[in-house]
Backbone as CSV, one residue per row, in Angstrom:
resi,resn,N_x,N_y,N_z,CA_x,CA_y,CA_z,C_x,C_y,C_z
1,UNK,115.875,50.987,-25.724,114.502,50.636,-25.349,114.087,51.352,-24.064
2,UNK,115.007,51.475,-23.133,114.714,52.170,-21.884,114.349,53.619,-22.149
3,UNK,115.118,54.284,-23.024,114.843,55.681,-23.329,113.494,55.846,-24.008
4,UNK,113.159,54.926,-24.893,111.883,54.987,-25.588,110.721,54.864,-24.594
5,UNK,110.796,53.899,-23.686,109.729,53.711,-22.700,109.633,54.909,-21.751
6,UNK,110.779,55.472,-21.383,110.769,56.643,-20.497,110.114,57.837,-21.183
7,UNK,110.408,58.016,-22.471,109.821,59.135,-23.215,108.310,58.969,-23.351
8,UNK,107.864,57.746,-23.579,106.423,57.481,-23.705,105.713,57.772,-22.386
9,UNK,106.293,57.303,-21.280,105.664,57.540,-19.983,105.663,59.022,-19.628
10,UNK,106.735,59.720,-19.947,106.805,61.158,-19.660,105.727,61.916,-20.428
11,UNK,105.531,61.548,-21.692,104.515,62.213,-22.504,103.116,61.963,-21.930
12,UNK,102.839,60.726,-21.525,101.528,60.400,-20.957,101.297,61.106,-19.624
13,UNK,102.348,61.178,-18.803,102.220,61.845,-17.508,102.015,63.350,-17.659
14,UNK,102.461,63.902,-18.797,102.247,65.311,-19.051,100.807,65.639,-19.392
15,UNK,100.053,64.625,-19.798,98.639,64.824,-20.126,97.751,64.454,-18.949
16,UNK,98.036,63.313,-18.335,97.243,62.847,-17.194,98.045,63.128,-15.924
17,UNK,97.751,64.223,-15.261,98.576,64.705,-14.164,98.367,63.908,-12.885
18,UNK,99.479,63.577,-12.226,99.422,62.951,-10.915,98.964,61.514,-10.902
19,UNK,99.011,60.838,-12.055,98.544,59.453,-12.148,99.633,58.545,-12.713
20,UNK,100.864,58.724,-12.237,101.990,57.976,-12.793,101.801,56.470,-12.649
21,UNK,101.289,56.026,-11.505,101.092,54.589,-11.291,100.074,54.002,-12.237
22,UNK,98.962,54.684,-12.418,97.926,54.190,-13.328,98.399,54.213,-14.776
23,UNK,99.164,55.236,-15.140,99.720,55.304,-16.499,100.646,54.116,-16.744
24,UNK,101.469,53.797,-15.756,102.373,52.654,-15.895,101.618,51.350,-16.048
25,UNK,100.564,51.184,-15.256,99.767,49.969,-15.358,99.095,49.863,-16.724
26,UNK,98.549,50.963,-17.223,97.897,50.946,-18.536,98.892,50.596,-19.630
27,UNK,100.091,51.161,-19.562,101.117,50.862,-20.558,101.570,49.415,-20.446
28,UNK,101.722,48.915,-19.220,102.083,47.508,-19.021,101.035,46.582,-19.602
29,UNK,99.770,46.952,-19.450,98.669,46.149,-19.982,98.776,46.032,-21.497
30,UNK,99.066,47.131,-22.155,99.206,47.115,-23.611,100.420,46.305,-24.040
31,UNK,101.532,46.490,-23.346,102.746,45.750,-23.706,102.560,44.245,-23.494
32,UNK,101.699,43.877,-22.552,101.421,42.462,-22.291,100.343,41.908,-23.219
33,UNK,99.904,42.724,-24.190,98.884,42.340,-25.186,97.524,42.071,-24.536
34,UNK,97.203,42.824,-23.512,95.930,42.629,-22.829,94.955,43.749,-23.109
35,UNK,93.789,43.661,-22.485,92.765,44.697,-22.572,92.577,45.298,-21.185
36,UNK,92.178,46.568,-21.161,92.142,47.325,-19.912,90.731,47.794,-19.602
37,UNK,90.320,47.634,-18.342,89.036,48.139,-17.852,89.325,49.232,-16.833
38,UNK,88.731,50.410,-17.057,88.891,51.528,-16.125,87.537,51.817,-15.507
39,UNK,87.459,51.686,-14.207,86.202,51.936,-13.493,86.358,53.164,-12.626
40,UNK,85.530,54.168,-12.878,85.589,55.377,-12.066,84.412,56.279,-12.388
41,UNK,84.284,57.335,-11.625,83.247,58.332,-11.855,83.515,59.086,-13.153
42,UNK,82.476,59.659,-13.760,82.698,60.487,-14.958,83.610,61.674,-14.642
43,UNK,84.416,62.059,-15.643,85.247,63.245,-15.503,86.594,63.026,-14.854
44,UNK,87.009,61.777,-14.671,88.276,61.476,-14.006,89.448,61.329,-14.977
45,UNK,89.181,61.343,-16.284,90.281,61.251,-17.247,90.383,59.917,-17.946
46,UNK,89.326,59.111,-17.883,89.378,57.790,-18.516,89.542,57.905,-20.032
47,UNK,88.717,58.737,-20.644,88.794,58.929,-22.091,90.114,59.571,-22.479
48,UNK,90.575,60.515,-21.680,91.833,61.210,-21.942,93.005,60.232,-21.975
49,UNK,93.043,59.307,-21.024,94.121,58.329,-20.965,94.128,57.436,-22.197
50,UNK,92.970,56.942,-22.598,92.898,56.035,-23.745,93.333,56.731,-25.026
51,UNK,92.873,57.960,-25.226,93.235,58.696,-26.436,94.724,59.038,-26.438
52,UNK,95.262,59.388,-25.269,96.683,59.704,-25.172,97.549,58.486,-25.485
53,UNK,97.149,57.324,-24.987,97.893,56.096,-25.296,97.949,55.840,-26.802
54,UNK,96.814,55.994,-27.465,96.770,55.765,-28.908,97.664,56.748,-29.657
55,UNK,97.596,58.015,-29.272,98.375,59.042,-29.980,99.873,58.843,-29.791
56,UNK,100.299,58.612,-28.552,101.731,58.541,-28.295,102.342,57.271,-28.882
57,UNK,101.524,56.231,-29.070,102.024,54.980,-29.649,101.780,54.906,-31.153
58,UNK,101.172,55.934,-31.724,100.965,55.982,-33.163,99.964,54.963,-33.667
59,UNK,98.901,54.718,-32.894,97.905,53.706,-33.243,96.594,54.362,-33.654
60,UNK,95.851,53.695,-34.538,94.531,54.190,-34.916,93.581,54.051,-33.730
61,UNK,92.598,54.950,-33.670,91.773,55.064,-32.466,90.320,55.295,-32.846
62,UNK,89.428,54.543,-32.221,87.993,54.768,-32.352,87.349,54.719,-30.971
63,UNK,86.293,55.501,-30.821,85.553,55.532,-29.552,84.126,55.087,-29.811
64,UNK,83.641,54.154,-28.990,82.257,53.697,-29.062,81.559,54.141,-27.787
65,UNK,80.539,54.976,-27.924,79.759,55.397,-26.763,78.632,54.396,-26.557
66,UNK,78.746,53.597,-25.510,77.733,52.575,-25.247,76.521,53.198,-24.551
67,UNK,75.357,52.879,-25.077,74.087,53.269,-24.473,73.162,52.058,-24.540
68,UNK,71.999,52.174,-23.948,71.092,51.034,-23.880,70.544,50.638,-25.248
69,UNK,70.606,51.532,-26.241,70.059,51.202,-27.557,71.123,50.843,-28.589
70,UNK,72.390,50.687,-28.162,73.452,50.274,-29.083,73.276,48.799,-29.430
71,UNK,73.349,48.485,-30.723,73.204,47.118,-31.201,74.572,46.540,-31.562
72,UNK,74.715,45.206,-31.569,75.994,44.610,-31.976,76.471,45.082,-33.350
73,UNK,75.546,45.263,-34.287,75.948,45.719,-35.624,76.502,47.139,-35.601
74,UNK,76.097,47.941,-34.606,76.640,49.292,-34.463,78.111,49.243,-34.070
75,UNK,78.533,48.142,-33.477,79.904,47.980,-33.000,80.771,47.289,-34.048
76,UNK,80.258,46.183,-34.565,81.043,45.342,-35.471,80.997,45.859,-36.901
77,UNK,79.836,46.284,-37.351,79.648,46.669,-38.748,78.538,45.840,-39.369
78,UNK,78.227,46.123,-40.606,77.133,45.417,-41.267,77.358,45.400,-42.770
79,UNK,76.637,44.531,-43.446,76.701,44.452,-44.908,75.591,45.304,-45.507
80,UNK,75.953,46.074,-46.527,74.963,46.882,-47.232,75.023,46.539,-48.715
81,UNK,73.940,46.783,-49.402,73.886,46.466,-50.838,74.427,47.649,-51.637
82,UNK,75.460,47.359,-52.428,76.063,48.365,-53.299,75.400,48.275,-54.674
83,UNK,74.622,49.285,-55.027,73.886,49.236,-56.289,74.818,49.255,-57.498
84,UNK,75.925,49.972,-57.386,76.851,50.051,-58.512,77.494,48.702,-58.799
85,UNK,77.873,48.013,-57.747,78.515,46.702,-57.919,77.492,45.591,-58.033
86,UNK,76.260,45.844,-57.595,75.228,44.817,-57.637,75.459,43.691,-56.655
87,UNK,76.090,44.009,-55.529,76.373,42.977,-54.515,76.473,43.638,-53.152
88,UNK,76.462,42.793,-52.112,76.614,43.292,-50.757,78.094,43.498,-50.443
89,UNK,78.378,44.536,-49.701,79.752,44.753,-49.222,79.702,45.091,-47.736
90,UNK,80.751,44.697,-47.037,80.803,44.878,-45.588,81.353,46.262,-45.254
91,UNK,80.644,46.965,-44.396,81.085,48.267,-43.901,81.560,48.079,-42.462
92,UNK,82.835,48.297,-42.242,83.403,48.066,-40.921,82.838,49.027,-39.886
93,UNK,82.610,48.480,-38.688,82.171,49.302,-37.571,83.366,49.891,-36.837
94,UNK,83.128,50.658,-35.803,84.215,51.307,-35.058,85.138,50.336,-34.335
95,UNK,84.759,49.059,-34.272,85.621,48.070,-33.632,86.913,47.857,-34.420
96,UNK,86.917,48.233,-35.686,88.087,48.007,-36.530,89.086,49.156,-36.374
97,UNK,89.741,49.179,-35.238,90.813,50.135,-34.951,91.795,49.448,-34.024
98,UNK,93.011,49.991,-33.944,94.022,49.356,-33.095,93.787,49.623,-31.617
99,UNK,93.274,50.786,-31.285,92.847,51.097,-29.917,91.376,51.467,-29.972
100,UNK,90.555,50.723,-29.255,89.111,50.967,-29.227,88.710,51.330,-27.802
101,UNK,88.136,52.517,-27.659,87.598,52.917,-26.364,86.129,52.530,-26.306
102,UNK,85.796,51.573,-25.462,84.406,51.174,-25.234,83.918,51.973,-24.033
103,UNK,83.377,53.151,-24.305,83.069,54.109,-23.251,81.746,53.765,-22.567
104,UNK,81.797,53.705,-21.235,80.629,53.381,-20.411,79.989,52.069,-20.862
105,UNK,80.819,51.039,-20.919,80.377,49.742,-21.445,79.218,49.171,-20.634
106,UNK,79.157,49.488,-19.351,78.079,48.910,-18.545,76.767,49.682,-18.648
107,UNK,76.679,50.625,-19.588,75.384,51.240,-19.905,74.711,50.527,-21.076
108,UNK,75.432,49.603,-21.714,74.854,48.827,-22.816,74.190,47.574,-22.266
109,UNK,73.285,47.026,-23.056,72.616,45.787,-22.666,73.597,44.618,-22.766
110,UNK,73.341,43.521,-22.052,74.231,42.357,-22.131,74.459,41.864,-23.560
111,UNK,73.464,41.970,-24.429,73.621,41.506,-25.811,74.697,42.302,-26.528
112,UNK,74.722,43.607,-26.321,75.742,44.433,-26.963,77.098,44.255,-26.288
113,UNK,77.096,44.068,-24.971,78.362,43.804,-24.275,79.021,42.539,-24.818
114,UNK,78.218,41.518,-25.073,78.766,40.238,-25.521,79.341,40.316,-26.926
115,UNK,78.977,41.360,-27.687,79.529,41.509,-29.035,81.037,41.710,-29.009
116,UNK,81.543,42.149,-27.854,82.984,42.359,-27.727,83.746,41.074,-27.384
117,UNK,83.043,40.039,-26.919,83.725,38.862,-26.380,84.652,38.203,-27.393
118,UNK,84.122,37.848,-28.560,84.950,37.183,-29.566,86.077,38.096,-30.013
119,UNK,85.759,39.383,-30.178,86.771,40.324,-30.635,87.944,40.393,-29.661
120,UNK,87.644,40.458,-28.371,88.701,40.588,-27.379,89.501,39.307,-27.216
121,UNK,88.838,38.178,-27.333,89.521,36.900,-27.124,90.213,36.398,-28.379
122,UNK,89.501,36.442,-29.507,90.021,35.872,-30.753,90.643,36.908,-31.667
123,UNK,90.420,38.186,-31.371,90.913,39.290,-32.214,90.397,39.169,-33.646
124,UNK,89.143,38.744,-33.721,88.428,38.670,-34.990,86.941,38.723,-34.692
125,UNK,86.150,39.019,-35.720,84.699,39.002,-35.571,84.123,38.135,-36.679
126,UNK,82.960,37.583,-36.416,82.278,36.766,-37.409,80.991,37.471,-37.803
127,UNK,80.877,37.777,-39.092,79.702,38.463,-39.623,79.132,37.627,-40.765
128,UNK,77.889,37.201,-40.603,77.210,36.404,-41.619,78.043,35.172,-42.010
129,UNK,78.602,34.528,-40.996,79.354,33.292,-41.201,80.777,33.477,-41.678
130,UNK,81.207,34.717,-41.879,82.568,34.970,-42.365,83.388,35.646,-41.275
131,UNK,84.591,35.090,-41.027,85.481,35.664,-40.011,86.295,36.797,-40.615
132,UNK,86.387,37.877,-39.875,87.153,39.035,-40.334,88.157,39.414,-39.253
133,UNK,89.432,39.464,-39.618,90.487,39.777,-38.668,90.436,41.252,-38.289
134,UNK,90.709,41.524,-37.033,90.794,42.893,-36.538,92.227,43.410,-36.708
135,UNK,92.415,44.718,-36.647,93.772,45.268,-36.829,94.741,44.719,-35.789
136,UNK,95.994,44.768,-36.128,97.059,44.321,-35.229,98.011,45.498,-34.961
137,UNK,98.258,45.846,-33.707,97.690,45.249,-32.495,96.239,45.681,-32.298
138,UNK,95.544,44.965,-31.399,94.154,45.284,-31.089,94.033,45.388,-29.582
139,UNK,93.678,46.566,-29.123,93.688,46.862,-27.694,92.381,47.543,-27.323
140,UNK,91.589,46.912,-26.461,90.324,47.484,-26.002,90.526,48.119,-24.631
141,UNK,90.147,49.399,-24.536,90.083,50.073,-23.245,88.615,50.347,-22.974
142,UNK,88.064,49.691,-21.994,86.656,49.893,-21.651,86.564,50.719,-20.373
143,UNK,85.614,51.611,-20.333,85.360,52.357,-19.112,83.976,51.981,-18.600
144,UNK,83.833,51.993,-17.310,82.513,51.765,-16.734,82.334,52.641,-15.512
145,UNK,81.103,53.081,-15.330,80.762,53.858,-14.152,80.501,52.901,-12.993
146,UNK,80.675,53.367,-11.772,80.368,52.496,-10.620,78.950,51.945,-10.726
147,UNK,78.773,50.703,-10.297,77.481,50.023,-10.426,76.377,50.687,-9.617
148,UNK,76.770,51.570,-8.675,75.768,52.266,-7.873,75.064,53.358,-8.666
149,UNK,75.644,53.750,-9.818,74.999,54.777,-10.624,73.841,54.172,-11.405
150,UNK,72.866,55.012,-11.747,71.677,54.536,-12.426,71.973,54.210,-13.885
151,UNK,71.180,53.268,-14.413,71.282,52.947,-15.829,72.456,52.075,-16.193
152,UNK,72.941,51.261,-15.263,74.090,50.405,-15.549,73.683,48.938,-15.537
153,UNK,74.377,48.140,-16.368,74.187,46.693,-16.427,75.522,46.053,-16.041
154,UNK,75.632,45.441,-14.874,76.921,44.885,-14.427,77.493,43.904,-15.442
155,UNK,78.806,43.973,-15.640,79.464,43.048,-16.555,79.526,41.664,-15.925
156,UNK,79.183,40.621,-16.678,79.280,39.258,-16.138,80.734,38.834,-16.000
157,UNK,80.965,37.779,-15.210,82.331,37.314,-14.971,83.045,36.940,-16.265
158,UNK,82.316,36.348,-17.228,82.950,35.950,-18.490,83.495,37.153,-19.248
159,UNK,82.817,38.295,-19.129,83.283,39.520,-19.784,84.434,40.135,-19.002
160,UNK,84.318,40.179,-17.686,85.377,40.755,-16.860,86.703,40.019,-17.046
161,UNK,86.619,38.698,-17.211,87.824,37.891,-17.315,88.601,38.180,-18.588
162,UNK,87.959,38.813,-19.576,88.663,39.168,-20.822,89.610,40.331,-20.630
163,UNK,89.445,41.060,-19.538,90.312,42.207,-19.287,91.529,41.755,-18.473
164,UNK,92.695,42.044,-18.996,93.915,41.681,-18.284,93.997,42.428,-16.960
165,UNK,93.642,43.725,-16.975,93.711,44.546,-15.773,92.464,45.405,-15.628
166,UNK,92.183,45.762,-14.395,91.190,46.788,-14.097,91.830,47.791,-13.148
167,UNK,91.691,49.078,-13.480,92.280,50.121,-12.638,91.228,51.188,-12.335
168,UNK,91.519,51.993,-11.341,90.735,53.177,-11.027,91.682,54.371,-11.056
169,UNK,91.202,55.507,-11.535,92.032,56.701,-11.594,91.924,57.516,-10.307
170,UNK,90.718,57.696,-9.813,90.536,58.413,-8.557,90.743,59.913,-8.705
171,UNK,90.462,60.623,-7.615,90.626,62.072,-7.617,92.115,62.433,-7.651
172,UNK,92.462,63.543,-8.296,93.874,63.968,-8.295,94.281,64.476,-6.921
173,UNK,95.575,64.396,-6.623,96.054,64.966,-5.371,96.051,66.496,-5.498
174,UNK,96.146,67.199,-4.379,96.028,68.676,-4.427,97.020,69.345,-5.382
175,UNK,98.253,68.881,-5.405,99.251,69.501,-6.274,98.892,69.330,-7.748
176,UNK,98.479,68.111,-8.115,98.110,67.855,-9.507,96.859,68.638,-9.889
177,UNK,95.902,68.740,-8.948,94.681,69.481,-9.263,94.966,70.971,-9.397
178,UNK,95.911,71.473,-8.604,96.289,72.878,-8.717,96.904,73.154,-10.089
179,UNK,97.770,72.253,-10.529,98.375,72.403,-11.851,97.322,72.269,-12.949
180,UNK,96.359,71.380,-12.735,95.266,71.207,-13.689,94.447,72.489,-13.807
181,UNK,94.147,73.119,-12.678,93.354,74.342,-12.689,94.103,75.497,-13.348
182,UNK,95.410,75.540,-13.149,96.216,76.609,-13.752,96.385,76.398,-15.254
183,UNK,96.501,75.097,-15.649,96.785,74.801,-17.054,95.562,74.673,-17.927
184,UNK,94.381,74.553,-17.327,93.157,74.469,-18.116,92.907,73.083,-18.674
185,UNK,92.146,73.027,-19.745,91.687,71.779,-20.352,92.869,70.949,-20.838
186,UNK,92.985,69.714,-20.342,94.117,68.860,-20.722,93.992,68.350,-22.148
187,UNK,92.832,68.528,-22.770,92.688,68.109,-24.156,93.566,68.932,-25.090
188,UNK,93.939,70.145,-24.639,94.877,70.948,-25.432,96.246,70.272,-25.447
189,UNK,96.666,69.746,-24.308,97.941,69.009,-24.241,97.869,67.746,-25.079
190,UNK,96.693,67.110,-25.089,96.504,65.910,-25.903,96.731,66.216,-27.373
191,UNK,96.248,67.359,-27.834,96.399,67.731,-29.231,97.842,67.967,-29.630
192,UNK,98.698,68.254,-28.646,100.108,68.502,-28.929,100.953,67.229,-28.892
193,UNK,100.357,66.120,-28.461,101.120,64.865,-28.375,101.555,64.396,-29.761
194,UNK,102.802,63.985,-29.847,103.334,63.439,-31.087,103.604,61.947,-30.912
195,UNK,103.421,61.136,-31.960,103.734,59.708,-31.852,105.204,59.493,-31.514
196,UNK,105.449,58.694,-30.508,106.817,58.377,-30.089,107.173,56.937,-30.403
197,UNK,106.279,56.236,-31.101,106.504,54.843,-31.436,105.839,54.557,-32.767
198,UNK,106.154,53.410,-33.332,105.468,52.929,-34.529,105.169,51.453,-34.320
199,UNK,104.539,50.835,-35.302,104.131,49.444,-35.131,105.327,48.526,-34.915
200,UNK,106.415,48.789,-35.609,107.608,47.948,-35.474,108.191,48.053,-34.074
201,UNK,108.251,49.283,-33.550,108.795,49.490,-32.206,107.900,48.850,-31.151
202,UNK,106.588,49.037,-31.300,105.658,48.449,-30.336,105.745,46.927,-30.355
203,UNK,105.844,46.345,-31.539,105.973,44.887,-31.637,107.242,44.411,-30.952
204,UNK,108.328,45.187,-31.099,109.593,44.826,-30.447,109.464,44.899,-28.927
205,UNK,108.742,45.896,-28.435,108.539,46.027,-26.990,107.700,44.876,-26.450
206,UNK,106.669,44.489,-27.195,105.827,43.373,-26.758,106.603,42.055,-26.783
207,UNK,107.486,41.899,-27.770,108.338,40.708,-27.814,109.313,40.705,-26.644
208,UNK,109.804,41.904,-26.288,110.728,42.008,-25.160,110.061,41.576,-23.861
209,UNK,108.772,41.818,-23.727,108.035,41.356,-22.546,108.082,39.833,-22.463
210,UNK,107.865,39.175,-23.595,107.879,37.708,-23.614,109.254,37.149,-23.250
211,UNK,110.305,37.948,-23.502,111.671,37.487,-23.258,112.148,37.731,-21.827
212,UNK,111.337,38.426,-21.024,111.715,38.661,-19.624,111.777,37.315,-18.902
213,UNK,112.873,37.061,-18.222,113.095,35.762,-17.578,112.309,35.656,-16.268
214,UNK,111.858,34.434,-15.996,111.117,34.150,-14.768,111.738,32.916,-14.123
215,UNK,112.186,33.049,-12.887,112.839,31.942,-12.188,111.811,30.977,-11.630
216,UNK,112.267,29.773,-11.301,111.379,28.777,-10.699,110.816,29.243,-9.350
217,UNK,111.636,29.852,-8.466,111.064,30.348,-7.204,109.970,31.402,-7.418
218,UNK,110.118,32.213,-8.463,109.091,33.215,-8.746,107.797,32.544,-9.211
219,UNK,107.946,31.526,-10.065,106.774,30.755,-10.496,106.068,30.139,-9.290
220,UNK,106.862,29.605,-8.366,106.281,28.987,-7.164,105.561,30.026,-6.301
221,UNK,106.083,31.260,-6.258,105.423,32.332,-5.511,104.047,32.635,-6.111
222,UNK,103.978,32.723,-7.429,102.690,32.955,-8.096,101.737,31.789,-7.830
223,UNK,102.266,30.575,-7.856,101.428,29.408,-7.584,100.859,29.448,-6.173
224,UNK,101.640,29.902,-5.213,101.150,29.987,-3.831,100.055,31.053,-3.709
225,UNK,100.223,32.165,-4.415,99.196,33.203,-4.413,97.876,32.663,-4.977
226,UNK,97.985,31.962,-6.106,96.794,31.418,-6.755,96.147,30.350,-5.864
227,UNK,96.982,29.481,-5.290,96.458,28.415,-4.435,95.733,28.982,-3.218
228,UNK,96.267,30.052,-2.640,95.618,30.652,-1.467,94.244,31.213,-1.837
229,UNK,94.131,31.799,-3.046,92.830,32.340,-3.471,91.799,31.234,-3.648
230,UNK,92.267,30.019,-3.902,91.344,28.911,-4.153,90.909,28.212,-2.870
231,UNK,91.694,28.326,-1.816,91.338,27.615,-0.587,90.965,28.538,0.567
232,UNK,91.267,29.836,0.453,90.982,30.769,1.539,89.490,30.932,1.769
233,UNK,89.098,30.996,3.027,87.676,31.100,3.360,87.077,32.427,2.923
234,UNK,87.926,33.443,2.697,87.421,34.758,2.298,86.939,34.791,0.853
235,UNK,87.366,33.827,0.046,87.129,33.873,-1.397,85.970,32.960,-1.796
236,UNK,85.024,33.526,-2.578,83.925,32.707,-3.095,84.447,31.709,-4.120
237,UNK,85.442,32.109,-4.883,86.135,31.224,-5.823,87.506,31.819,-6.073
238,UNK,88.426,30.972,-6.531,89.797,31.407,-6.698,90.126,31.812,-8.121
239,UNK,91.392,32.141,-8.318,91.869,32.546,-9.636,91.933,31.340,-10.567
240,UNK,91.516,31.532,-11.795,91.568,30.480,-12.810,92.983,30.398,-13.382
241,UNK,93.279,29.352,-14.152,94.576,29.315,-14.842,94.807,30.539,-15.729
242,UNK,93.731,31.051,-16.350,93.891,32.276,-17.144,94.336,33.433,-16.257
243,UNK,93.792,33.478,-15.026,94.185,34.524,-14.101,95.638,34.432,-13.696
244,UNK,96.135,33.218,-13.476,97.544,33.058,-13.101,98.471,33.435,-14.252
245,UNK,98.077,33.091,-15.478,98.867,33.496,-16.644,98.857,35.014,-16.804
246,UNK,97.702,35.634,-16.536,97.605,37.091,-16.625,98.528,37.753,-15.612
247,UNK,98.601,37.187,-14.421,99.471,37.744,-13.385,100.936,37.651,-13.800
248,UNK,101.319,36.521,-14.367,102.703,36.337,-14.797,103.064,37.292,-15.939
249,UNK,102.199,37.387,-16.957,102.510,38.239,-18.103,102.526,39.716,-17.710
250,UNK,101.643,40.100,-16.819,101.625,41.486,-16.353,102.881,41.810,-15.565
251,UNK,103.343,40.864,-14.749,104.577,41.075,-13.992,105.772,41.202,-14.932
252,UNK,105.769,40.439,-16.007,106.834,40.569,-17.015,106.845,41.987,-17.611
253,UNK,105.662,42.474,-17.980,105.572,43.810,-18.569,106.026,44.871,-17.570
254,UNK,105.641,44.703,-16.310,106.051,45.668,-15.287,107.572,45.646,-15.113
255,UNK,108.162,44.463,-15.148,109.622,44.351,-15.030,110.314,45.083,-16.172
256,UNK,109.766,44.977,-17.382,110.348,45.686,-18.524,110.304,47.192,-18.301
257,UNK,109.187,47.691,-17.767,109.081,49.122,-17.509,110.053,49.583,-16.426
258,UNK,110.464,48.653,-15.566,111.465,48.987,-14.535,112.889,48.733,-15.025
259,UNK,113.015,48.404,-16.309,114.317,48.157,-16.937,115.033,46.959,-16.324
260,UNK,114.254,45.898,-16.052,114.829,44.653,-15.558,114.681,43.563,-16.609
261,UNK,115.623,42.632,-16.620,115.563,41.527,-17.575,114.923,40.290,-16.971
262,UNK,114.530,40.379,-15.693,113.896,39.244,-15.023,112.842,39.771,-14.051
263,UNK,111.904,38.913,-13.704,110.813,39.290,-12.795,111.256,39.067,-11.355
264,UNK,110.962,40.033,-10.497,111.203,39.904,-9.059,109.847,39.952,-8.352
265,UNK,109.778,39.513,-7.097,108.480,39.505,-6.389,107.787,40.868,-6.368
266,UNK,108.564,41.944,-6.319,107.965,43.283,-6.298,107.171,43.569,-7.568
267,UNK,107.560,42.988,-8.686,106.809,43.168,-9.929,105.443,42.504,-9.826
268,UNK,105.409,41.304,-9.265,104.135,40.595,-9.069,103.242,41.393,-8.123
269,UNK,103.809,41.889,-7.051,103.030,42.629,-6.056,102.497,43.947,-6.614
270,UNK,103.255,44.567,-7.523,102.835,45.852,-8.090,101.612,45.716,-8.985
271,UNK,101.521,44.612,-9.718,100.412,44.450,-10.674,99.264,43.616,-10.116
272,UNK,99.482,42.921,-9.000,98.477,41.972,-8.515,97.093,42.596,-8.286
273,UNK,96.961,43.741,-7.608,95.609,44.279,-7.418,94.886,44.549,-8.736
274,UNK,95.582,45.112,-9.722,94.946,45.423,-11.002,94.553,44.167,-11.769
275,UNK,95.288,43.077,-11.547,95.029,41.827,-12.286,93.953,40.984,-11.623
276,UNK,93.894,40.982,-10.279,93.014,40.020,-9.601,91.737,40.618,-9.027
277,UNK,91.697,41.935,-8.805,90.528,42.523,-8.144,89.218,42.173,-8.832
278,UNK,89.205,42.221,-10.160,87.949,41.970,-10.885,87.719,40.489,-11.139
279,UNK,88.664,39.647,-10.728,88.523,38.205,-10.930,88.111,37.481,-9.661
280,UNK,88.078,38.162,-8.545,87.787,37.531,-7.264,86.473,38.047,-6.688
281,UNK,85.817,37.221,-5.908,84.602,37.604,-5.205,84.706,37.123,-3.754
282,UNK,84.143,37.914,-2.853,84.134,37.522,-1.451,83.124,36.402,-1.223
283,UNK,83.437,35.544,-0.296,82.466,34.536,0.115,81.372,35.212,0.939
284,UNK,80.261,34.523,1.113,79.121,35.102,1.833,79.482,35.475,3.262
285,UNK,80.397,34.724,3.860,80.761,34.974,5.257,81.637,36.207,5.428
286,UNK,82.244,36.687,4.328,83.171,37.820,4.424,82.725,38.978,3.536
287,UNK,81.447,39.052,3.209,80.947,40.092,2.314,81.061,41.462,2.977
288,UNK,81.330,42.477,2.128,81.357,43.849,2.619,82.718,44.487,2.661
289,UNK,83.776,43.725,2.342,85.119,44.293,2.398,85.591,44.826,1.046
290,UNK,85.055,44.312,-0.065,85.451,44.781,-1.393,86.615,43.996,-1.953
291,UNK,86.749,44.086,-3.313,87.803,43.327,-3.993,89.194,43.721,-3.571
292,UNK,89.405,45.034,-3.283,90.738,45.473,-2.881,91.212,44.781,-1.621
293,UNK,90.282,44.499,-0.713,90.634,43.794,0.516,91.105,42.381,0.216
294,UNK,90.533,41.756,-0.814,90.950,40.402,-1.184,92.363,40.403,-1.751
295,UNK,92.677,41.371,-2.595,94.030,41.467,-3.144,95.036,41.691,-2.021
296,UNK,94.682,42.562,-1.071,95.577,42.826,0.047,95.732,41.589,0.919
297,UNK,94.662,40.814,1.062,94.727,39.574,1.832,95.726,38.597,1.207
298,UNK,95.725,38.511,-0.128,96.688,37.655,-0.804,98.116,38.101,-0.524
299,UNK,98.345,39.403,-0.656,99.710,39.918,-0.510,100.244,39.732,0.904
300,UNK,99.362,39.865,1.899,99.830,39.769,3.286,99.849,38.337,3.806
301,UNK,99.148,37.433,3.150,99.024,36.067,3.669,100.012,35.095,3.040
302,UNK,100.564,35.443,1.890,101.433,34.524,1.163,102.863,35.029,1.206
303,UNK,103.762,34.202,1.760,105.174,34.579,1.844,105.845,34.491,0.480
304,UNK,106.804,35.376,0.269,107.568,35.348,-0.977,108.355,34.056,-1.093
305,UNK,108.922,33.634,0.018,109.704,32.395,0.035,108.860,31.311,0.685
306,UNK,108.660,30.205,-0.050,107.818,29.126,0.459,108.491,28.301,1.529
């Protein structure tokens, strides 16, 4: 299992240069059965990462380009009348794939954004009163441009909470950018990627995440982190129980990627910013520092040992 995970990460790092940490977080998110939100400027490799993940894991892939005129039926699908059969039949939308890239999700209207809610939470959609199961596994990678850009509709808290993690890719470091300039378009490398996993292997890896052991002191450490977010004056509101579960499951996935059979505090600390940044808001008295400052406040204010 260690060799398989190392090969997958090596292949992804060969496509997305200089972003080893973000690649690890994205892979951990998938292994933890979560959904991923990537927020960054256009051209940073968000689409490249999502497509590379699908290819290397051998999963079906669809991309939805969100715009202000996208309707829920454009995402989910619709029923059409089949003249030959003399009845209506359902035509699946692009949501019916194992990896779905919801590109620039915050350019869509709230009505279209909400079409993803049931799918992400229940892994099914309801069309004309009938529930239809989505493929297994089902992994949504959504990208959004910074809210300061024009033509964006901020995601509400209920939508943000559906994402296990949120990451930023950022500009490449000079060495990676130099290699990028010498090597040209990374989409050529993407085309050379071969599947290194199948559904059975991926299911085994996800089960292995669930089997990662968590000690009572580690649970208490997570509880102290969550409790501090709920009572600290810097926070407008604290982490919900869903947020604490997300932190624990993400730490399990990170431990697996480090080839450990149990979670250590460093695993929690490694995933905490990606898990909590989009779930926390500053109080009015501490506005202006940003979500990253809140995550750092948690890490520096809460001792590992109670």
